[in-house]
C-alpha angles and dihedrals in degrees: 000000000000132000108278094020125116126201139162114223125193119231089259092056099258116140104237101172132021148314099218106193113215095320133118118249147096126270117215131192139158116247133203106227091205091058089050092053092048092048092050091052091049096047113091099205093178094047120192090341089079090088110117088177089064109022129051132176116227122185122200104215095181115114111267130209115225089216129048117194118206126192 
């Protein structure tokens, strides 16, 4: 929310604990593990990059020189 603030937000966006504004402490709340599982399945953490039909990762395993001299 703001620098120095702490808050616990439910998967649906509801603030369930806090905010603590620029103070030291621990926020506690009860969670529903089923809601956590549902939210994790719905969250696309890789976004539109999760498109194997469009994007591929290629790694060049040949030794590389940190300097390339050109004449």
